[in-house]
ROMI-709185 format. One record per residue (C-alpha): residue number from 1; residue in one letter; chain; x, y, z. Coordinates in nm, 2 decimals. Layout:
<k: NUM; r: A; c: A; x: X; y: Y; z: Z>
...
REM end
This chain:
<k: 1; r: X; c: A; x: -2.47; y: 2.37; z: 1.54>
<k: 2; r: X; c: A; x: -2.25; y: 2.35; z: 1.22>
<k: 3; r: X; c: A; x: -2.15; y: 2.68; z: 1.11>
<k: 4; r: X; c: A; x: -2.02; y: 2.56; z: 0.78>
<k: 5; r: X; c: A; x: -2.36; y: 2.57; z: 0.58>
<k: 6; r: X; c: A; x: -2.46; y: 2.88; z: 0.73>
<k: 7; r: X; c: A; x: -2.11; y: 3.06; z: 0.62>
<k: 8; r: X; c: A; x: -2.17; y: 2.89; z: 0.27>
<k: 9; r: X; c: A; x: -2.55; y: 3.01; z: 0.24>
<k: 10; r: X; c: A; x: -2.55; y: 3.34; z: 0.40>
<k: 11; r: X; c: A; x: -2.17; y: 3.49; z: 0.40>
<k: 12; r: X; c: A; x: -1.99; y: 3.35; z: 0.08>
<k: 13; r: X; c: A; x: -2.05; y: 3.52; z: -0.23>
<k: 14; r: X; c: A; x: -2.08; y: 3.27; z: -0.51>
<k: 15; r: X; c: A; x: -1.89; y: 3.31; z: -0.80>
<k: 16; r: X; c: A; x: -2.17; y: 3.25; z: -1.06>
<k: 17; r: X; c: A; x: -2.43; y: 3.41; z: -0.88>
<k: 18; r: X; c: A; x: -2.24; y: 3.72; z: -0.78>
<k: 19; r: X; c: A; x: -2.43; y: 3.71; z: -0.44>
<k: 20; r: X; c: A; x: -2.51; y: 3.47; z: -0.16>
<k: 21; r: X; c: A; x: -2.71; y: 3.15; z: -0.23>
<k: 22; r: X; c: A; x: -2.99; y: 3.27; z: 0.05>
<k: 23; r: X; c: A; x: -2.97; y: 3.62; z: -0.09>
<k: 24; r: X; c: A; x: -3.05; y: 3.49; z: -0.46>
<k: 25; r: X; c: A; x: -3.33; y: 3.26; z: -0.30>
<k: 26; r: X; c: A; x: -3.49; y: 3.55; z: -0.13>
<k: 27; r: X; c: A; x: -3.42; y: 3.42; z: 0.24>
<k: 28; r: X; c: A; x: -3.24; y: 3.77; z: 0.32>
<k: 29; r: X; c: A; x: -3.16; y: 4.10; z: 0.20>
<k: 30; r: X; c: A; x: -2.82; y: 4.12; z: 0.30>
<k: 31; r: X; c: A; x: -2.49; y: 3.95; z: 0.35>
<k: 32; r: X; c: A; x: -2.44; y: 3.84; z: 0.71>
<k: 33; r: X; c: A; x: -2.14; y: 3.80; z: 0.91>
<k: 34; r: X; c: A; x: -2.02; y: 3.54; z: 1.16>
<k: 35; r: X; c: A; x: -2.07; y: 3.76; z: 1.46>
<k: 36; r: X; c: A; x: -2.42; y: 3.78; z: 1.38>
<k: 37; r: X; c: A; x: -2.47; y: 3.40; z: 1.36>
<k: 38; r: X; c: A; x: -2.29; y: 3.37; z: 1.69>
<k: 39; r: X; c: A; x: -2.49; y: 3.62; z: 1.85>
<k: 40; r: X; c: A; x: -2.82; y: 3.43; z: 1.72>
<k: 41; r: X; c: A; x: -2.68; y: 3.09; z: 1.84>
<k: 42; r: X; c: A; x: -2.60; y: 3.24; z: 2.19>
<k: 43; r: X; c: A; x: -2.96; y: 3.39; z: 2.23>
<k: 44; r: X; c: A; x: -3.12; y: 3.05; z: 2.13>
<k: 45; r: X; c: A; x: -2.90; y: 2.85; z: 2.35>
<k: 46; r: X; c: A; x: -3.06; y: 2.73; z: 2.67>
<k: 47; r: X; c: A; x: -2.96; y: 2.85; z: 3.01>
<k: 48; r: X; c: A; x: -2.70; y: 2.62; z: 3.18>
<k: 49; r: X; c: A; x: -2.82; y: 2.41; z: 3.46>
<k: 50; r: X; c: A; x: -2.70; y: 2.50; z: 3.81>
<k: 51; r: X; c: A; x: -2.38; y: 2.31; z: 3.92>
<k: 52; r: X; c: A; x: -2.42; y: 2.03; z: 4.18>
<k: 53; r: X; c: A; x: -2.20; y: 2.00; z: 4.45>
<k: 54; r: X; c: A; x: -1.92; y: 1.72; z: 4.43>
<k: 55; r: X; c: A; x: -1.94; y: 1.40; z: 4.61>
<k: 56; r: X; c: A; x: -1.71; y: 1.36; z: 4.87>
<k: 57; r: X; c: A; x: -1.42; y: 1.13; z: 4.83>
<k: 58; r: X; c: A; x: -1.37; y: 0.82; z: 5.04>
<k: 59; r: X; c: A; x: -1.03; y: 0.85; z: 5.19>
<k: 60; r: X; c: A; x: -0.80; y: 0.55; z: 5.30>
<k: 61; r: X; c: A; x: -0.93; y: 0.58; z: 5.67>
<k: 62; r: X; c: A; x: -1.29; y: 0.56; z: 5.61>
REM end
């Protein structure tokens, strides 16, 4: 997931709007920070699958 659009829309205050584009559009009521988005991404990420065992290498004598 790219973080640049989220930073632009939810964190960066636009010069002519004087607020974030998301706040101006009514999508949010506050300016968000990067830690909040990282927490959201971590919460939505799927759990990793259990690791499988390695295959045994074939040696020179095998």
